[in-house]
N, C-alpha and C positions, 0 to 999 in steps of 0.2 A: 600517467594512467596507473592506478594502483591494481594490485591483485584483489581477490575477494576479501573484503574486510569482515571482521566479526560482526559489525553492526548491520551490513547490508546482506550478508550471505545467508544467515540461518534459516529463514522461513520462506525463502523464494524457491521456486521450482527449477532447480539448476542440476544438470548432470554433466557428463563428459562433453556432450555436444555443446553445452553452454560454454564451457571453457574454451573450446576451439572457436566459438562465435566471438568470444571477447578479443581474439586476435583479428578475426576477419571484419569485425564491425567497428574498429577503433576509429574509423574516419568520422564518426559522429560527434566526437568530443570538441568542445570549444569553437564550433563553427558559427558563423554569423547567421542571423535569420534571413531566409530568403524573402525577397519581396513579394508580396501578393497584391492583388487588385485593391484599389482604394476602398474601404468599407463605406456602405451607406451611412448617412448621419444617423446617430441615435436620438432619442427623444426623452425628456424628463429624466426619471430615475435611471433609465437605460442609457443615457448619454455619457459615455465614459471618456470621450475624446479630449475634454478639457483638463481631466485630472489624472489620466492614466497614460502609459507609454502607448505609442502608436501600435506597437506589437507587444502583447503580454506573453513573455516566454515562460513556459512551465516545464520543469524538469520532472518527469515521471520517475517512479521508483522501479518500474519494471517494464517489460514489453507490453503493448496494448492488450488489455484484457477487460472483461465486464466489471472487475473490482474497481476500475478507473473510469467507469461510465460517466460519473459527474463531470469529468473533464472533457471527454470526447463529445458529450452531449453538447458542449459550447461551440463546436466547430460547424460552421455553416457551409452551405453549398458554395462551390467555387473554390474549395481548398486545393492545395497543392502538396503532393507528397514528394519528399526527398528521400528516396529509398537508400541512397548511399550514406546520408547522414542520419537516417532513421527518425525522421521527424515530419510532422504534418503541420501546415500553416493554412489559415483561412479566416474569414470573418467571424468575430466573436458574436454569437447570437444568444438571446435569452428569450425562451418561449417563442422562437421563430423570428424575433425582432431584432434589428441591428443595434449594436451599441456604439458604433463609430469607431471601433478599434479592431485590430486583428489578434488572434490567438496563434501561438506556436507551441505544440506539445512535442517534447523530445523523449524518445524512448529511453528507459534506464536499463539496469541489469547489464546484459552482455554489451549493449551499445556503448556503455561508458566504463567498460572494465569492471563491472560490479562495484562501482563507487557508490557510497552513500549520496543520495540526492542533495543532502545538506552540504556535504564536503564539495560537491560539484558546483554548487551555487557560489561558493567562495573562490573556486578556481576559475569560473566564467561569470564575471559581473553582469552580463547581459540577461542572466536568468533572474526573473523576478520572484517566482513561486516554485516551490519544490514539494515533494511528498516525503515526510519524515515521521517515523513513529515516536511515540513518547520516550521509550527506553533509549532509542538512538539519539534523540534530542538531548537527553541527559548526558550521553557520551560525547556530544559535540559541544557541550555548554561551556567549557573552559576556553577553547581556542576558535571555534567556528559556531558560535551560538545562533540558534534559529528560534523563531517565535511562531507557534501554531495560531492561525487565525480562523480556521473552520475545520471541522472533522466530519467528512462525509459518512464515515463509518462510525457508529456508536460503540461497537463491539468488534474485536479483532477476529477474523476467521481462523486463526491459527488453532491447530488441534493436535491431539495424538489419536490415532486410529488403530483398530484391531479387527480380526476376523472373529464374528460372534460364534461361529461353528466351532473353531478351534479353541476358543476362550470363552465358553458359555457363562462363567461366573463374572465376567468383567462388565461392569456398568459404569465405571469411572476410572480416571487415572489413578486415584487412591487404590482401587481394587488391583490394578497392575503393580503398584508398589508393594502389595502383600505377597507377591510372588518373585520367581527369579527371572521372569520374562524379560528379554532384551528389548530395549527401547531405541530404535534408530533415530538419529537426528544429525543435523549439520553441526560440526564441531564449532564451538564459539557462540552458540545460541545463548543469549542472556536468560531467556525464560527458563532454559533447562537448569541453569545455576540455581534459579529460584525454586524449581521443583525439587531439586536435590537438597538445597539448603533448608527448605522447610519440611523435609522428611517425607514428602509425598512420593518421591522416587528415591531409590538408593544408588550411590555412585557406581556400584559394582554392576548394576544392571543397565545402565545407560551407555550407548555406544554412538560415538560421534563420527562414525564412517559412512553415514548416509551421504549419496552422491546424487539424489533426485531420481534415481532409477528404481523401478519396481523389482529389480532382479533378485535382491535379497529376500524381499517379502514373498515372492513367488517360490523361491528355492526352499524357504522355510515353511512353505505351505500355510502361511498366515499365523504361524505360532509366535511370531514376534509382534511388537507394536511399532509404529512409525509415525513421524511427524507428517503434517500436510496442511492443506487448506480445506476447511469444511465446505467452501464454494467450489471446490475443483476435484480433489482426489475421489470423493464418493461417487462422483459421475464417472471419472476415468476408469475406476476399478469395476464398476458395475456394468458400464455401457460401452466402454471404448477399449478395454484391455482384454483381448480375446483369451488370453491364458487364465483369466479370473472369472470375469462375468458374473459376479454375485456381490451382494451388499457387504459393505463394512459398517462397523459402528465406531463412534468417536465421542470424545468430549472436547469442548473448547478449553484452551488454555485460560481464557478469561474467567471461566467458571471455577478455576482453582484458586482465584484470588490474585490474578495478574492483569489488572484492568487497564492496560495501555489503550491509547487511541492509535490505530494502525494507520501509517501513512497519511497523517493529517496534512493539510495544506499549510505551508510555513513560508515566512519570509526571513531574510537575514536580520538578526537583531538590530544591526547597525543601519538598516535601511528601512525599518518599520515607520519611523517618523516621516521619512521622505515619501513613502507610499501611502501614508495614512488617508489622504483625501480619495485616492483611487480605491483602497480597500473598503472604505465606508460605502461605496456603491458596488464594488465587485463582489464582496463577500455574500450579500444577499442574493446576487445572481448565481453564484456557485451553490448556495443552499437550494434555491428553486431548481437549479439543474439536476441535482441529485434526486429530488422529489419527481421532477418530470421524467427522468431516465427510468427509475424503477417502475413508474406507472405505465410507460410506453417505451421499451428498450429496443424494439426491433431495428429501427433505422440506425440507431447509434451502433448496435451490435454488428450491423452490416459494415459500417466503417471500421470498427475494430478488426474484424475478420480481414477486410481489404487491406489494412495496414499490416497485419501480421504476414499476409501473403507477399506484399510489396518488400517488406523488411527481410523476407526469407528467415523468419524466426521459427518459433515452436508452432506446431500444428494447433489450430484453434478453429473450432466448428460452431455453427449456429446453435446446435444442441447444447454444446458445453457452455456457451454464453448464456443461454436461456436458463439452464440449470443454476448458474451462478446467481443470477438475479432472483430466481425463485428462493434459493437458500438464503440470500441476503435479507429477504423479507421474512421468510419462515423463522429464522434463528434471531431475528431482531438485530442483525449485523447493521442493517440500515434502519434507523429508528429515531424516536424522540428522546430516548432515555427516561429520565424521571420526570421530565416535564413535557410541554407541548412543542419544544423547539428542536428542529433538526440541525445539527452542525455545531451546537455549542459544547464547551467543556465543563466537566464537573470538577471543581477545584479540589474537592476531597479526594477524588480518584488520582488526581496529579500528585497530590501529597503522598498518597499511598504508594504510587510507583517510585517517587523519589526515596521513600523510606526503604523500599525493597531493593532498588537497583544501586543506590549509592555505596552500601557496603560491598556489593558484588564487584563493582568497578574499582573500589579501593583495594580489595583483595587481588585484583588483576593489575594493580598499580596503574590504572588508567585515570587520568586527571579529570575531574569535574569542577565546575565553578564552586568556590568556596561559599557556603551559606545559601546554596541554591534554593529558590522558592518557586511555586508554581507560576508566579507572575513573570519569572524569567523565561518560562517555557511556552505559556499559552496566554491568549487574551480573548475575552468575549466582547470587546468594545465594538467591533464591526458587525456583530451578529444581529440579524433581524429576529427578535423572538417571536414574532408572529408566523414565521415560516415553519411549518412542520409537515410530517407525513400523517395524512388522515386515512 
């Protein structure tokens, strides 16, 4: 079990409590799937039994949250929660219909010592799918390559936020860079190297001491800027943090020219061919699951909240989950991109991320695959182009 890696750590909501949780929750690593009831047979395109594992194991990037709704939407009634191992297992459903197989979703983050989900897939071969962002996949490309097969999010919710009252001239991250305002972030964040390297922010103003806590932001009365999730922190600061209780403004990192796909669903590169027949049927089911979730998230949000309670993880409320889904749609974080298809990858965007990230990793002496191409990182071969958000 590793410590917090530069790839997994930067954009998650972790603080001192999460570091303690990494020790307490270590039992979740490398465990075998719990048996669940035999699933009902699937039919037609929904019958996965002949081509997929009996239980499809998924390694999530973090603890259960609305950002992962497309996965938890797949879990049908009759599921079993293993609170010690931080995982849920149950029949894999699509639109309420059985697929003939089960799904097991394992929590990430503190449950696996803040390990990257892609690295965890290599540590535990029972894991078929994981959640890995594009820049992280580049970092894994030399020794633990993964291939994205579907992207439930079209845009990353990662952001820099600020207090509009204390900083009335700020409308963008570029505006922050024109001042001496400190910008808090988790040390090692690749996106921050991009923001500094491109001249949007200055090295002297960025501060990698962020620990996930609002303490510094509150102590400085909002006169600093801070990283976060556009689907999370605006709700926390306005509605759930009694010491603040007012709006914050933000800009997405995506809008500065850093167009990664966050936590795309990936397979190990060396197992893609083995799972090809399964992915041909499963990927469209995941596409539909994301569409179904954002259209009617309440039941799945109840499961997500129940799992957080069972895992004794970070507090998570129904209001917080609803805000996340609303923001996902409002900000086009979940969307069809430039076409009518949800879940596919734009090859030009992948090329752009390779161009941005490769010299950053080179400067950090981090090995990536020589001659890396988009085809090493993603594929649209399993995507159903007719499935989109209407």
